[in-house]
DODREN-106113 format. One record per residue: residue in one letter; x, y, z of N, C-alpha, C in turn. Coordinates in nm, 2 decimals, padded with zeros to 4 digits. Atoms other than C-alpha are relative to their C-alpha. Layout:
% residues N
{res->A | nxx->X | nyy->Y | nzz->Z | caxx->X | cayy->Y | cazz->Z | cxx->X | cyy->Y | czz->Z}
...
***
This chain:
% residues 82
{res->M | nxx->00.09 | nyy->-00.07 | nzz->00.08 | caxx->01.99 | cayy->-05.53 | cazz->04.15 | cxx->-00.07 | cyy->-00.10 | czz->-00.09}
{res->N | nxx->00.07 | nyy->00.10 | nzz->00.08 | caxx->01.72 | cayy->-05.72 | cazz->03.97 | cxx->00.01 | cyy->00.03 | czz->-00.15}
{res->K | nxx->-00.01 | nyy->00.00 | nzz->00.15 | caxx->01.70 | cayy->-05.78 | cazz->03.59 | cxx->-00.08 | cyy->00.12 | czz->-00.06}
{res->K | nxx->00.09 | nyy->-00.11 | nzz->00.05 | caxx->01.41 | cayy->-05.53 | cazz->03.53 | cxx->00.07 | cyy->00.14 | czz->00.02}
{res->M | nxx->-00.06 | nyy->-00.13 | nzz->-00.03 | caxx->01.60 | cayy->-05.24 | cazz->03.70 | cxx->00.12 | cyy->00.01 | czz->-00.09}
{res->L | nxx->-00.12 | nyy->00.00 | nzz->00.09 | caxx->01.92 | cayy->-05.33 | cazz->03.50 | cxx->-00.04 | cyy->00.03 | czz->-00.14}
{res->A | nxx->00.05 | nyy->-00.02 | nzz->00.13 | caxx->01.72 | cayy->-05.34 | cazz->03.18 | cxx->-00.04 | cyy->00.15 | czz->-00.02}
{res->V | nxx->00.04 | nyy->-00.14 | nzz->00.00 | caxx->01.57 | cayy->-04.99 | cazz->03.25 | cxx->00.12 | cyy->00.09 | czz->-00.01}
{res->L | nxx->-00.12 | nyy->-00.09 | nzz->00.00 | caxx->01.91 | cayy->-04.84 | cazz->03.33 | cxx->00.07 | cyy->-00.01 | czz->-00.14}
{res->I | nxx->-00.07 | nyy->00.02 | nzz->00.13 | caxx->02.06 | cayy->-04.99 | cazz->03.01 | cxx->-00.08 | cyy->00.07 | czz->-00.11}
{res->L | nxx->00.08 | nyy->-00.07 | nzz->00.10 | caxx->01.77 | cayy->-04.86 | cazz->02.80 | cxx->00.01 | cyy->00.15 | czz->00.01}
{res->L | nxx->-00.02 | nyy->-00.14 | nzz->-00.01 | caxx->01.81 | cayy->-04.51 | cazz->02.95 | cxx->00.13 | cyy->00.04 | czz->-00.04}
{res->A | nxx->-00.14 | nyy->-00.04 | nzz->00.04 | caxx->02.18 | cayy->-04.51 | cazz->02.89 | cxx->00.01 | cyy->00.00 | czz->-00.15}
{res->V | nxx->00.00 | nyy->00.01 | nzz->00.14 | caxx->02.13 | cayy->-04.62 | cazz->02.53 | cxx->-00.08 | cyy->00.12 | czz->-00.06}
{res->A | nxx->00.08 | nyy->-00.11 | nzz->00.05 | caxx->01.86 | cayy->-04.35 | cazz->02.48 | cxx->00.08 | cyy->00.13 | czz->00.01}
{res->A | nxx->-00.08 | nyy->-00.12 | nzz->-00.02 | caxx->02.09 | cayy->-04.08 | cazz->02.63 | cxx->00.11 | cyy->00.01 | czz->-00.10}
{res->L | nxx->-00.11 | nyy->00.00 | nzz->00.10 | caxx->02.38 | cayy->-04.19 | cazz->02.41 | cxx->-00.05 | cyy->00.03 | czz->-00.14}
{res->A | nxx->00.05 | nyy->-00.02 | nzz->00.13 | caxx->02.16 | cayy->-04.19 | cazz->02.10 | cxx->-00.03 | cyy->00.15 | czz->-00.02}
{res->C | nxx->00.04 | nyy->-00.14 | nzz->00.01 | caxx->02.05 | cayy->-03.83 | cazz->02.17 | cxx->00.13 | cyy->00.09 | czz->-00.02}
{res->T | nxx->-00.12 | nyy->-00.08 | nzz->00.01 | caxx->02.41 | cayy->-03.71 | cazz->02.19 | cxx->00.09 | cyy->-00.04 | czz->-00.13}
{res->C | nxx->-00.07 | nyy->00.04 | nzz->00.12 | caxx->02.53 | cayy->-03.89 | cazz->01.87 | cxx->-00.06 | cyy->00.06 | czz->-00.12}
{res->N | nxx->00.05 | nyy->-00.05 | nzz->00.13 | caxx->02.51 | cayy->-03.75 | cazz->01.52 | cxx->-00.02 | cyy->-00.12 | czz->-00.09}
{res->L | nxx->00.03 | nyy->00.12 | nzz->00.08 | caxx->02.34 | cayy->-04.05 | cazz->01.36 | cxx->-00.04 | cyy->00.04 | czz->-00.14}
{res->P | nxx->00.02 | nyy->-00.03 | nzz->00.14 | caxx->02.31 | cayy->-04.07 | cazz->00.98 | cxx->-00.15 | cyy->00.01 | czz->-00.04}
{res->F | nxx->00.14 | nyy->00.00 | nzz->00.04 | caxx->01.93 | cayy->-04.09 | cazz->00.98 | cxx->-00.07 | cyy->00.12 | czz->00.06}
{res->G | nxx->00.08 | nyy->-00.12 | nzz->-00.05 | caxx->01.67 | cayy->-03.81 | cazz->01.04 | cxx->00.03 | cyy->00.12 | czz->-00.08}
{res->P | nxx->-00.02 | nyy->-00.12 | nzz->00.08 | caxx->01.65 | cayy->-03.46 | cazz->00.91 | cxx->00.13 | cyy->00.06 | czz->00.02}
{res->K | nxx->-00.14 | nyy->-00.06 | nzz->00.00 | caxx->01.98 | cayy->-03.30 | cazz->00.82 | cxx->-00.02 | cyy->00.15 | czz->-00.02}
{res->Q | nxx->-00.01 | nyy->-00.14 | nzz->00.01 | caxx->02.05 | cayy->-02.94 | cazz->00.87 | cxx->00.10 | cyy->00.04 | czz->-00.11}
{res->Q | nxx->-00.09 | nyy->-00.04 | nzz->00.11 | caxx->02.19 | cayy->-02.82 | cazz->00.54 | cxx->-00.01 | cyy->00.14 | czz->-00.02}
{res->T | nxx->00.00 | nyy->-00.14 | nzz->00.03 | caxx->02.29 | cayy->-02.47 | cazz->00.46 | cxx->-00.03 | cyy->00.01 | czz->-00.15}
{res->P | nxx->00.03 | nyy->-00.02 | nzz->00.14 | caxx->02.14 | cayy->-02.35 | cazz->00.13 | cxx->00.12 | cyy->00.04 | czz->-00.08}
{res->P | nxx->-00.11 | nyy->-00.04 | nzz->00.08 | caxx->02.37 | cayy->-02.31 | cazz->-00.16 | cxx->00.00 | cyy->00.15 | czz->-00.02}
{res->P | nxx->00.00 | nyy->-00.14 | nzz->00.02 | caxx->02.49 | cayy->-01.96 | cazz->-00.22 | cxx->-00.07 | cyy->00.04 | czz->-00.13}
{res->P | nxx->00.06 | nyy->-00.04 | nzz->00.13 | caxx->02.30 | cayy->-01.76 | cazz->-00.49 | cxx->00.10 | cyy->00.00 | czz->-00.11}
{res->P | nxx->-00.09 | nyy->-00.01 | nzz->00.11 | caxx->02.45 | cayy->-01.77 | cazz->-00.83 | cxx->00.05 | cyy->00.14 | czz->-00.02}
{res->P | nxx->-00.05 | nyy->-00.13 | nzz->00.02 | caxx->02.67 | cayy->-01.48 | cazz->-00.92 | cxx->-00.09 | cyy->00.07 | czz->-00.10}
{res->Q | nxx->00.08 | nyy->-00.08 | nzz->00.09 | caxx->02.48 | cayy->-01.20 | cazz->-01.09 | cxx->00.09 | cyy->00.05 | czz->-00.12}
{res->T | nxx->-00.07 | nyy->-00.05 | nzz->00.11 | caxx->02.59 | cayy->-01.12 | cazz->-01.44 | cxx->-00.08 | cyy->00.10 | czz->-00.08}
{res->N | nxx->00.07 | nyy->-00.10 | nzz->00.08 | caxx->02.50 | cayy->-00.83 | cazz->-01.66 | cxx->-00.09 | cyy->00.09 | czz->00.08}
{res->V | nxx->00.08 | nyy->-00.09 | nzz->-00.08 | caxx->02.36 | cayy->-00.63 | cazz->-01.37 | cxx->00.03 | cyy->00.14 | czz->-00.04}
{res->L | nxx->-00.02 | nyy->-00.14 | nzz->00.04 | caxx->02.31 | cayy->-00.28 | cazz->-01.49 | cxx->-00.01 | cyy->00.10 | czz->00.12}
{res->F | nxx->00.02 | nyy->-00.08 | nzz->-00.12 | caxx->02.19 | cayy->-00.13 | cazz->-01.16 | cxx->-00.06 | cyy->-00.08 | czz->00.11}
{res->Q | nxx->00.05 | nyy->00.07 | nzz->-00.12 | caxx->02.13 | cayy->-00.25 | cazz->-00.81 | cxx->-00.01 | cyy->00.10 | czz->00.12}
{res->D | nxx->00.02 | nyy->-00.08 | nzz->-00.11 | caxx->02.00 | cayy->-00.08 | cazz->-00.50 | cxx->-00.08 | cyy->-00.07 | czz->00.11}
{res->D | nxx->00.08 | nyy->00.06 | nzz->-00.11 | caxx->01.89 | cayy->-00.21 | cazz->-00.16 | cxx->-00.09 | cyy->00.09 | czz->00.08}
{res->F | nxx->00.09 | nyy->-00.10 | nzz->-00.06 | caxx->01.71 | cayy->00.11 | cazz->-00.07 | cxx->00.03 | cyy->00.03 | czz->00.14}
{res->S | nxx->-00.04 | nyy->-00.04 | nzz->-00.14 | caxx->01.90 | cayy->00.15 | cazz->00.26 | cxx->00.03 | cyy->00.15 | czz->00.01}
{res->N | nxx->-00.04 | nyy->-00.14 | nzz->00.00 | caxx->02.00 | cayy->00.50 | cazz->00.16 | cxx->-00.12 | cyy->00.08 | czz->-00.07}
{res->S | nxx->00.12 | nyy->-00.07 | nzz->00.06 | caxx->01.69 | cayy->00.73 | cazz->00.11 | cxx->00.05 | cyy->00.11 | czz->-00.09}
{res->G | nxx->-00.05 | nyy->-00.11 | nzz->00.08 | caxx->01.92 | cayy->00.98 | cazz->-00.06 | cxx->00.06 | cyy->-00.06 | czz->-00.13}
{res->S | nxx->-00.07 | nyy->00.06 | nzz->00.12 | caxx->02.01 | cayy->00.74 | cazz->-00.35 | cxx->-00.06 | cyy->00.05 | czz->-00.13}
{res->G | nxx->00.04 | nyy->-00.07 | nzz->00.12 | caxx->01.81 | cayy->00.94 | cazz->-00.60 | cxx->-00.13 | cyy->-00.04 | czz->-00.05}
{res->W | nxx->00.14 | nyy->00.04 | nzz->00.05 | caxx->01.47 | cayy->00.77 | cazz->-00.64 | cxx->-00.09 | cyy->00.11 | czz->00.04}
{res->E | nxx->00.09 | nyy->-00.10 | nzz->-00.02 | caxx->01.18 | cayy->01.00 | cazz->-00.66 | cxx->-00.08 | cyy->-00.02 | czz->00.13}
{res->V | nxx->00.08 | nyy->00.00 | nzz->-00.12 | caxx->00.99 | cayy->01.09 | cazz->-00.34 | cxx->-00.11 | cyy->00.11 | czz->-00.02}
{res->G | nxx->00.11 | nyy->-00.10 | nzz->00.01 | caxx->00.65 | cayy->01.26 | cazz->-00.35 | cxx->-00.14 | cyy->-00.05 | czz->00.02}
{res->D | nxx->00.14 | nyy->00.03 | nzz->-00.01 | caxx->00.28 | cayy->01.27 | cazz->-00.28 | cxx->-00.07 | cyy->00.07 | czz->-00.11}
{res->Y | nxx->00.07 | nyy->-00.05 | nzz->00.11 | caxx->00.05 | cayy->01.32 | cazz->-00.57 | cxx->-00.15 | cyy->-00.03 | czz->00.01}
{res->D | nxx->00.15 | nyy->00.02 | nzz->-00.01 | caxx->-00.33 | cayy->01.33 | cazz->-00.64 | cxx->-00.03 | cyy->-00.15 | czz->-00.02}
{res->T | nxx->00.03 | nyy->00.14 | nzz->00.03 | caxx->-00.32 | cayy->00.97 | cazz->-00.77 | cxx->00.09 | cyy->-00.10 | czz->00.08}
{res->G | nxx->-00.08 | nyy->00.09 | nzz->-00.08 | caxx->-00.08 | cayy->00.82 | cazz->-00.52 | cxx->00.13 | cyy->00.06 | czz->00.05}
{res->N | nxx->-00.12 | nyy->-00.05 | nzz->-00.06 | caxx->00.27 | cayy->00.85 | cazz->-00.37 | cxx->00.11 | cyy->-00.10 | czz->-00.03}
{res->V | nxx->-00.12 | nyy->00.08 | nzz->00.02 | caxx->00.63 | cayy->00.72 | cazz->-00.42 | cxx->00.10 | cyy->00.04 | czz->00.11}
{res->G | nxx->-00.10 | nyy->-00.04 | nzz->-00.10 | caxx->00.91 | cayy->00.71 | cazz->-00.17 | cxx->00.05 | cyy->-00.12 | czz->00.08}
{res->Y | nxx->-00.06 | nyy->00.10 | nzz->-00.09 | caxx->01.11 | cayy->00.52 | cazz->00.09 | cxx->-00.09 | cyy->-00.03 | czz->00.12}
{res->K | nxx->00.08 | nyy->00.03 | nzz->-00.12 | caxx->00.91 | cayy->00.33 | cazz->00.36 | cxx->00.05 | cyy->-00.13 | czz->00.06}
{res->D | nxx->-00.04 | nyy->00.12 | nzz->-00.07 | caxx->01.04 | cayy->00.08 | cazz->00.61 | cxx->00.11 | cyy->-00.08 | czz->-00.07}
{res->G | nxx->-00.12 | nyy->00.06 | nzz->00.06 | caxx->01.36 | cayy->00.01 | cazz->00.42 | cxx->-00.03 | cyy->-00.05 | czz->-00.15}
{res->V | nxx->00.03 | nyy->00.03 | nzz->00.14 | caxx->01.19 | cayy->-00.04 | cazz->00.08 | cxx->-00.05 | cyy->00.12 | czz->-00.08}
{res->Y | nxx->00.05 | nyy->-00.11 | nzz->00.08 | caxx->01.09 | cayy->00.18 | cazz->-00.21 | cxx->-00.14 | cyy->-00.03 | czz->-00.03}
{res->S | nxx->00.15 | nyy->00.02 | nzz->00.01 | caxx->00.71 | cayy->00.21 | cazz->-00.21 | cxx->-00.06 | cyy->00.08 | czz->-00.11}
{res->V | nxx->00.08 | nyy->-00.07 | nzz->00.10 | caxx->00.48 | cayy->00.30 | cazz->-00.50 | cxx->-00.14 | cyy->-00.03 | czz->00.03}
{res->T | nxx->00.14 | nyy->00.02 | nzz->-00.03 | caxx->00.12 | cayy->00.35 | cazz->-00.41 | cxx->-00.09 | cyy->00.08 | czz->-00.09}
{res->S | nxx->00.09 | nyy->-00.07 | nzz->00.09 | caxx->-00.16 | cayy->00.43 | cazz->-00.65 | cxx->-00.14 | cyy->00.00 | czz->00.06}
{res->S | nxx->00.14 | nyy->-00.01 | nzz->-00.05 | caxx->-00.50 | cayy->00.56 | cazz->-00.53 | cxx->-00.10 | cyy->00.02 | czz->-00.12}
{res->N | nxx->00.08 | nyy->-00.01 | nzz->00.12 | caxx->-00.63 | cayy->00.58 | cazz->-00.89 | cxx->-00.09 | cyy->-00.12 | czz->-00.01}
{res->T | nxx->00.09 | nyy->00.12 | nzz->00.01 | caxx->-00.94 | cayy->00.35 | cazz->-00.91 | cxx->-00.04 | cyy->-00.02 | czz->-00.15}
{res->S | nxx->00.04 | nyy->00.02 | nzz->00.14 | caxx->-01.00 | cayy->00.39 | cazz->-01.29 | cxx->00.10 | cyy->-00.08 | czz->-00.07}
{res->S | nxx->-00.09 | nyy->00.08 | nzz->00.07 | caxx->-00.85 | cayy->00.16 | cazz->-01.54 | cxx->00.08 | cyy->00.07 | czz->-00.11}
{res->T | nxx->-00.07 | nyy->-00.08 | nzz->00.10 | caxx->-00.74 | cayy->00.44 | cazz->-01.77 | cxx->00.06 | cyy->00.12 | czz->00.08}
{res->M | nxx->-00.06 | nyy->-00.11 | nzz->-00.07 | caxx->-00.51 | cayy->00.72 | cazz->-01.68 | cxx->-00.01 | cyy->00.13 | czz->-00.08}
***
């Protein structure tokens, strides 16, 4: 086997080995820290239950209610005073 072929094979082997190693350089995949614990929370709702008590209705100036897993408030009033 000639020297050029051997050099290419060694280079390929080193490249393959480098791809399988967890080397200390490069971007690291870190998990974000957990959110801080909530203190003094008076009320919390993820709006997954549409029967949790929030108002639902259609009015002349807009509507309120559950929509796609969120609580939606829409105003169709275009004046700046109510």
